[in-house]
C-alpha positions in Angstrom: -153.5 -244.4 -59.5 -150.0 -244.1 -61.4 -147.0 -245.7 -60.4 -143.6 -244.9 -61.4 -143.0 -247.0 -64.7 -139.4 -247.2 -64.4 -137.7 -247.8 -61.3 -136.3 -244.4 -60.3 -132.4 -244.4 -59.9 -131.2 -241.5 -57.4 -127.3 -240.9 -56.7 -125.2 -238.8 -54.5 -122.0 -237.6 -54.1 -120.5 -237.9 -50.8 -117.5 -235.7 -51.7 -120.2 -232.9 -52.2 -120.1 -229.8 -49.7 -123.8 -230.0 -50.2 -125.7 -232.1 -47.1 -127.0 -235.5 -48.2 -130.6 -234.8 -47.6 -130.7 -231.8 -49.6 -129.0 -233.4 -52.6 -131.8 -236.2 -52.3 -134.2 -233.3 -52.3 -132.6 -231.6 -55.3 -132.9 -235.2 -56.8 -136.2 -235.9 -56.8 -137.0 -231.3 -57.6 -134.7 -232.2 -60.9 -137.0 -235.7 -61.5 -139.7 -233.7 -61.5 -139.2 -230.9 -63.6 -137.8 -233.2 -66.0 -140.9 -235.3 -65.9 -139.5 -238.1 -64.9 -141.3 -237.9 -62.4 -145.4 -236.9 -62.2 -148.1 -235.7 -60.2 -149.4 -239.3 -58.4 -146.2 -241.0 -58.5 -145.9 -243.7 -56.1 -141.9 -242.5 -54.7 -139.7 -245.1 -53.0 -140.3 -246.3 -49.4 -138.0 -244.8 -46.9 -136.3 -247.9 -45.7 -135.7 -248.9 -49.7 -134.7 -245.9 -50.3 -132.1 -245.7 -47.4 -130.8 -248.9 -48.6 -130.2 -248.2 -52.1 -128.0 -244.9 -51.3 -126.8 -246.8 -48.7 -127.5 -244.2 -46.2 -129.2 -243.6 -43.0 -133.6 -244.1 -42.8 -133.2 -240.7 -41.0 -131.3 -238.8 -43.6 -134.2 -239.7 -46.2 -137.0 -238.9 -43.8 -135.4 -235.5 -42.8 -135.3 -235.1 -46.9 -138.8 -236.5 -47.4 -140.4 -233.9 -44.8 -138.7 -231.0 -47.0 -139.8 -232.3 -50.2 -143.6 -232.7 -48.3 -143.2 -228.9 -46.4 -142.3 -227.7 -50.2 -145.5 -229.2 -51.6 -143.8 -231.5 -53.6 -144.6 -234.5 -52.0 -147.8 -236.1 -50.5 -147.8 -238.4 -47.4 -151.0 -240.9 -47.5 -149.9 -243.2 -44.5 -149.6 -247.0 -45.2 -150.6 -246.0 -49.0 -146.7 -244.9 -49.3 -145.7 -241.5 -49.9 -146.6 -239.6 -53.7 -145.9 -237.0 -55.7 -148.3 -234.0 -55.2 -151.2 -234.3 -57.5 -152.0 -230.2 -57.3 -148.2 -229.0 -58.0 -148.2 -226.1 -60.8 -147.3 -226.4 -64.6 -144.4 -224.8 -63.4 -143.0 -227.4 -61.7 -144.1 -230.0 -63.8 -142.7 -228.6 -67.3 -139.8 -230.5 -68.7 -136.4 -229.2 -67.9 -135.8 -228.6 -72.1 -138.9 -226.4 -72.1 -138.3 -224.4 -68.3 -134.2 -223.3 -70.1 -135.6 -222.0 -72.9 -138.5 -220.3 -71.2 -136.2 -219.2 -68.6 -133.7 -218.1 -71.0 -136.7 -215.9 -73.4 -138.1 -214.9 -69.9 -137.6 -210.8 -69.3 -135.2 -210.4 -66.0 -135.7 -207.8 -63.1 -132.5 -205.7 -63.1 -130.3 -206.6 -60.6 -130.7 -203.8 -58.1 -128.0 -200.8 -58.1 -125.1 -201.0 -55.6 -125.5 -198.2 -53.4 -122.5 -196.2 -52.6 -120.3 -197.5 -49.9 -120.4 -195.0 -46.3 -118.3 -197.5 -44.9 -117.9 -199.1 -41.1 -117.3 -195.9 -39.2 -119.0 -193.4 -36.8 -119.6 -190.7 -39.3 -123.0 -188.5 -37.9 -126.3 -189.3 -39.4 -125.6 -192.8 -40.5 -128.8 -195.2 -40.8 -129.4 -197.6 -38.4 -126.4 -197.2 -36.2 -127.7 -197.1 -32.0 -126.3 -193.9 -29.8 -122.9 -195.0 -29.1 -122.3 -192.5 -26.5 -125.6 -193.4 -24.3 -125.0 -197.4 -24.1 -124.1 -198.8 -20.8 -120.2 -199.3 -21.2 -119.1 -199.7 -18.0 -122.2 -202.0 -17.3 -121.4 -204.5 -20.1 -117.8 -204.7 -19.3 -118.6 -205.7 -16.3 -120.7 -208.0 -17.0 -118.1 -209.5 -19.9 -115.1 -209.2 -17.5 -117.0 -211.4 -14.9 -117.8 -214.3 -17.7 -114.0 -214.1 -19.0 -112.9 -214.5 -15.5 -115.5 -217.0 -14.5 -113.1 -219.9 -15.3 -116.4 -221.3 -17.5 -114.1 -223.5 -19.8 -117.4 -223.6 -22.0 -115.8 -220.4 -23.5 -112.3 -221.4 -24.7 -114.4 -224.3 -27.3 -116.1 -224.3 -30.1 -119.9 -222.2 -29.6 -122.4 -223.9 -30.0 -123.7 -223.7 -33.6 -127.7 -222.5 -32.4 -126.8 -220.5 -29.8 -125.9 -220.4 -26.2 -129.2 -221.7 -25.0 -129.9 -219.5 -21.8 -129.7 -216.9 -24.6 -132.3 -218.6 -26.7 -134.4 -219.0 -23.3 -134.0 -215.2 -22.7 -134.9 -214.2 -26.3 -138.1 -216.7 -26.5 -139.2 -214.7 -22.8 -138.4 -211.5 -24.3 -140.8 -211.8 -27.2 -143.1 -213.9 -25.9 -143.7 -210.4 -23.6 -142.6 -208.1 -25.5 -143.5 -208.8 -29.4 -146.3 -211.2 -28.9 -144.4 -214.4 -30.8 -144.9 -217.0 -28.9 -142.0 -219.8 -29.2 -139.8 -222.2 -27.8 -136.4 -222.0 -27.6 -135.7 -224.6 -29.9 -136.8 -222.4 -32.2 -134.7 -219.6 -31.8 -131.3 -219.7 -33.6 -128.2 -217.1 -32.9 -126.5 -215.8 -35.7 -123.9 -213.4 -36.9 -126.0 -210.6 -38.1 -128.9 -210.3 -40.5 -127.3 -211.3 -43.3 -126.0 -214.4 -41.4 -130.0 -215.0 -41.0 -131.0 -214.9 -43.8 -128.3 -217.3 -45.2 -129.8 -220.1 -43.1 -132.9 -219.2 -44.1 -132.7 -219.3 -47.8 -129.8 -222.3 -47.3 -133.3 -224.1 -45.3 -135.8 -223.1 -47.2 -134.7 -221.7 -51.0 -134.2 -223.2 -54.1 -132.0 -221.3 -56.9 -133.8 -218.7 -58.5 -137.1 -218.8 -56.0 -139.1 -216.0 -56.6 -140.0 -213.6 -53.3 -141.5 -209.8 -53.4 -139.3 -207.4 -52.0 -140.6 -204.1 -51.0 -140.1 -201.1 -53.0 -138.2 -199.1 -51.8 -136.7 -201.8 -49.6 -133.5 -202.5 -47.1 -130.6 -202.2 -49.6 -128.4 -204.2 -48.0 -131.0 -207.1 -48.0 -131.8 -206.4 -51.3 -128.1 -207.1 -52.9 -127.4 -210.3 -50.5 -130.5 -211.6 -52.0 -129.7 -210.9 -55.5 -125.9 -212.2 -55.0 -127.8 -215.3 -53.7 -129.9 -216.1 -57.0 -132.7 -214.7 -55.6 -135.2 -213.3 -58.1 -136.9 -210.1 -56.6 -140.8 -209.0 -57.4 -140.7 -206.0 -56.4 -144.2 -204.7 -54.9 -145.1 -201.3 -54.0 -144.9 -199.3 -50.5 -147.7 -197.1 -49.9 -149.1 -195.3 -46.7 -149.7 -198.8 -45.3 -147.4 -200.6 -45.8 -147.0 -203.4 -48.7 -149.4 -203.6 -51.2 -150.2 -207.2 -51.1 -153.0 -207.0 -53.7 -150.3 -206.3 -56.3 -147.7 -208.6 -55.2 -150.5 -211.6 -55.8 -150.8 -209.7 -59.1 -147.7 -209.1 -60.0 -146.7 -212.9 -58.6 -149.0 -215.1 -56.8 -147.1 -217.9 -55.9 -144.0 -216.3 -55.2 -141.8 -218.8 -52.9 -141.3 -215.9 -50.5 -141.5 -212.3 -48.9 -139.2 -210.2 -47.3 -141.1 -207.6 -45.1 -140.4 -205.1 -42.7 -143.8 -204.3 -41.2 -143.4 -202.7 -37.7 -141.4 -200.0 -39.5 -141.0 -200.5 -43.0 -137.1 -199.2 -44.1 -136.7 -197.1 -45.5 -140.1 -195.1 -45.4 -140.9 -195.7 -41.9 -144.7 -196.6 -42.5 -146.3 -199.5 -40.6 -148.5 -202.5 -42.3 -152.0 -201.8 -41.0 -153.5 -204.4 -39.7 -155.9 -205.3 -43.1 -152.4 -206.1 -45.0 -151.0 -207.9 -42.6 -153.8 -210.0 -42.4 -154.0 -210.6 -46.3 -150.8 -211.0 -46.6 -151.2 -214.3 -43.7 -153.7 -214.9 -45.8 -151.9 -215.6 -49.3 -149.2 -217.4 -47.6 -151.4 -219.5 -46.1 -153.2 -220.2 -49.6 -150.1 -220.3 -51.6 -147.9 -222.5 -49.6 -145.1 -219.4 -49.3 -143.0 -218.3 -46.5 -142.9 -214.6 -44.8 -139.3 -213.2 -43.2 -140.3 -210.9 -40.9 -137.8 -208.5 -40.5 -138.4 -206.3 -36.8 -134.9 -205.0 -36.8 -135.9 -201.8 -34.6 -139.6 -202.1 -33.2 -138.4 -201.6 -29.7 -138.3 -198.0 -30.6 -142.1 -196.7 -30.9 -142.3 -193.3 -30.2 -146.2 -192.9 -30.6 -148.2 -195.4 -28.4 -146.9 -198.7 -27.2 -144.5 -200.8 -29.3 -146.8 -203.0 -31.8 -147.1 -207.0 -32.1 -144.9 -208.6 -34.3 -146.8 -210.3 -37.4 -146.0 -213.4 -36.4 -148.0 -212.9 -33.5 -150.5 -213.1 -36.0 -149.4 -216.5 -37.8 -151.3 -219.4 -37.4 -150.5 -221.2 -39.8 -146.5 -221.5 -39.2 -145.6 -219.1 -42.2 -143.7 -216.2 -41.0 -139.9 -216.5 -40.2 -139.3 -213.6 -37.5 -135.9 -212.4 -37.9 -134.4 -209.9 -34.8 -131.0 -207.7 -34.2 -129.0 -206.6 -31.0 -127.0 -204.6 -33.8 -129.9 -201.7 -33.2 -130.9 -202.0 -29.8 -126.7 -202.7 -27.9 -124.3 -202.2 -30.9 -123.3 -203.4 -34.4 -120.1 -204.3 -33.1 -121.7 -207.4 -31.3 -122.8 -209.4 -34.7 -125.4 -211.0 -32.8 -128.4 -211.6 -34.4 -131.6 -214.3 -33.9 -133.9 -216.1 -36.2 -137.4 -217.8 -34.9 -137.8 -220.9 -37.4 -141.7 -222.1 -38.3 -141.8 -225.2 -35.9 -142.4 -227.4 -39.2 -138.8 -226.3 -39.9 -136.6 -225.8 -36.6 -135.2 -229.8 -37.0 -134.0 -228.4 -40.6 -132.7 -225.1 -39.1 -130.4 -227.1 -36.2 -128.7 -229.2 -39.0 -128.0 -226.4 -41.3 -126.3 -224.3 -38.3 -124.1 -227.7 -38.1 -123.4 -227.7 -41.7 -122.5 -224.2 -41.4 -119.9 -224.3 -39.1 -122.4 -221.5 -37.7 -121.5 -219.9 -34.0 -121.3 -216.6 -32.1 -118.4 -216.0 -29.8 -119.6 -217.7 -25.8 -118.3 -214.5 -24.5 -120.6 -212.4 -26.1 -123.8 -214.2 -26.0 -123.6 -215.2 -22.2 -123.0 -211.1 -21.6 -126.3 -210.2 -23.4 -128.0 -212.7 -21.6 -126.7 -211.6 -18.5 -127.6 -208.0 -19.5 -130.8 -209.1 -20.3 -131.4 -211.2 -16.6 -130.4 -208.9 -14.4 -132.7 -205.8 -16.6 -130.1 -204.2 -18.1 -131.4 -204.4 -21.4 -135.2 -203.7 -20.4 -133.9 -200.3 -18.4 -131.4 -199.1 -21.9 -134.8 -200.0 -24.0 -136.7 -197.0 -22.3 -134.1 -194.9 -21.9 -133.0 -195.2 -25.5 -136.8 -194.4 -26.3 -137.2 -191.2 -24.9 -133.7 -189.7 -25.9 -134.2 -191.2 -29.4 -137.9 -189.4 -29.2 -135.7 -185.8 -28.3 -133.4 -186.6 -30.8 -135.8 -187.2 -33.8 -137.2 -183.6 -33.3 -134.3 -182.1 -33.1 -132.7 -183.6 -36.5 -135.8 -183.1 -38.3 -136.5 -179.5 -36.6 -133.1 -178.5 -38.1 -133.3 -179.9 -41.5 -137.2 -178.0 -42.0 -135.4 -175.2 -40.9 -131.9 -175.8 -43.2 -133.9 -176.1 -46.0 -137.5 -174.7 -45.9 -139.8 -175.7 -48.3 -137.3 -177.7 -50.4 -138.4 -181.1 -48.5 -141.0 -182.7 -46.7 -140.5 -184.4 -43.5 -143.3 -187.1 -41.9 -142.0 -188.2 -38.4 -141.3 -191.9 -38.3 -143.7 -193.3 -35.0 -140.8 -195.1 -34.5 -137.3 -196.0 -35.4 -133.9 -194.5 -35.6 -133.8 -192.8 -39.0 -135.7 -190.2 -41.0 -136.8 -189.8 -44.8 -136.4 -185.9 -46.2 -138.1 -186.1 -49.5 -136.9 -183.4 -52.2 -139.4 -181.3 -53.9 -138.9 -181.1 -57.5 -137.7 -177.7 -58.7 -137.1 -176.0 -62.0 -134.9 -178.2 -63.2 -136.9 -181.3 -62.2 -136.4 -183.8 -59.7 -132.9 -183.2 -57.8 -130.5 -186.4 -57.9 -130.0 -187.7 -54.7 -127.4 -190.0 -55.3 -125.4 -187.4 -56.4 -126.2 -185.4 -53.9 -125.5 -188.1 -51.3 -121.7 -188.5 -52.8 -121.5 -184.6 -51.8 -122.5 -185.2 -48.3 -120.4 -187.9 -47.9 -117.3 -186.5 -49.1 -118.6 -183.6 -46.8 -118.3 -186.4 -43.7 -121.7 -187.3 -43.5 -123.5 -190.6 -43.6 -127.0 -190.2 -45.1 -128.0 -192.7 -48.1 -130.1 -191.1 -50.9 -133.9 -192.5 -50.9 -133.9 -193.8 -54.5 -130.6 -195.7 -53.8 -133.2 -197.8 -51.8 -135.3 -198.9 -55.0 -134.8 -201.6 -57.5 -134.0 -199.5 -59.7 -132.7 -195.5 -58.1 -133.3 -194.3 -62.0 -137.1 -195.2 -61.9 -139.8 -191.8 -62.3 -141.6 -194.0 -59.4 -138.8 -193.6 -57.2 -138.4 -191.0 -54.7 -135.8 -188.5 -53.9 -134.6 -187.6 -51.0 -132.0 -189.0 -47.9 -132.6 -191.1 -45.2 -130.6 -190.3 -42.1 -130.1 -191.7 -38.4 -130.9 -189.2 -35.9 -130.2 -191.5 -33.0 -126.2 -190.1 -32.3 -127.0 -186.2 -32.4 -126.4 -184.9 -29.1 -127.9 -181.3 -29.4 -129.4 -179.1 -31.2 -126.2 -176.9 -32.0 -125.0 -180.1 -33.6 -128.7 -180.6 -35.1 -128.3 -177.4 -37.6 -124.5 -177.8 -38.2 -125.3 -180.9 -39.9 -128.2 -179.9 -41.4 -126.5 -176.8 -42.7 -123.4 -179.2 -43.7 -126.6 -181.5 -46.0 -127.8 -177.9 -46.9 -124.6 -177.1 -48.9 -124.5 -180.1 -50.8 -127.7 -179.7 -51.6 -127.0 -176.2 -53.0 -123.9 -177.5 -54.7 -125.8 -180.2 -56.7 -128.6 -178.1 -57.7 -125.7 -175.8 -59.4 -124.3 -178.3 -61.3 -127.9 -179.7 -62.7 -128.8 -176.3 -63.5 -124.9 -175.6 -65.6 -125.7 -178.8 -67.1 -129.1 -177.9 -68.0 -128.0 -174.3 -69.6 -125.8 -176.2 -71.7 -127.7 -179.1 -72.7 
């Protein structure tokens, strides 16, 4: 058994914003990468390192547990703690060589920024729930009652992990409706999906971790992850959802997989059971994390809502993300994360360090909305309403465009995809067409914008349009005619450019 030849020196910076346990973890990872620590080397005992650093034993223990979870260290009981003997070569490569390899390695193209469609309520905006159908009187009554309650908790700083009764309601709801078994201590309330991603990355990720990302995939999450220095590996999506075999072939040791299994964003397909099991098996064998974005799974129009991918997770590798933005209204800025049991303590610590916490008043009102049965009744009404409105918009677009588009009605969700057929001058520039539609007052998004490279040949051309706020057939017809005018104007421009060329 090998031992560390030279005493390991670890220094921490108490003025640094990063928590001490994270600093300890990064120092160990750097020492392993530089070759100062090798597979099989014993690392300092908890008490000894805590004394050396003049910090609490629990802080060092938290760092060691993190390194064990990530596969860097192995605890062998009374024998001590050792650098894992099964570390991949990429981790143990000396830092200088790693730097050269990274500099010479081809870099994935950063995603093209999608056009800004704003934060207003323009027609056909994807992901915007039916604001006209939200029970505002009930909601106002609940908020008012909480505001008048005299509860001093509404005036203090909110609990960083979330209002406890709301976390309990979420855990119960997920168990009953999504098959996700969890306890309130695993549920963390956040200020939106991007805040959920930030919590996940700060808890489990390292700079430049590689991650599978659906191709095409949720464009706002793609941009956030790229800005967070994640190295995204595009994995194609077909009629069964994410192609797991392709992901393994491209990058078998990715640290994360970001997926939308219930209703793929944007294509709307459902990840098949066979693919789900294969994805879970990959994560278990690779020691990787699956981030499941279950953003609008409540709205399914064929059969009952499918169980979440997390419900099949037996190895605690899936991180479940949900939101109230789609089922209630986005102005709430309330989402939630179900952390893996093994990482719940770390998530809890990070919420404190991030000074997180959503306003108590809204969290309490949502908890009341669920407890009093309004939530279940609202979802039932919206399923029926959205099923009707998706048909209105789909039929209107088909009538306006004829054989120029294909629309496969989604089995769930709040948007549909209209795919353009190539004309005599080739595929239409859907980015330019969508820009024309936005100038006309519509909030559609080009389908190609959801690809890592919108100009790639494999990128489908079309539009992603929300149907939740289409009130009736007349409105659907008028919106579709506006889309068709934008399409025709772009087609004329393309034809003129082709002739002049």
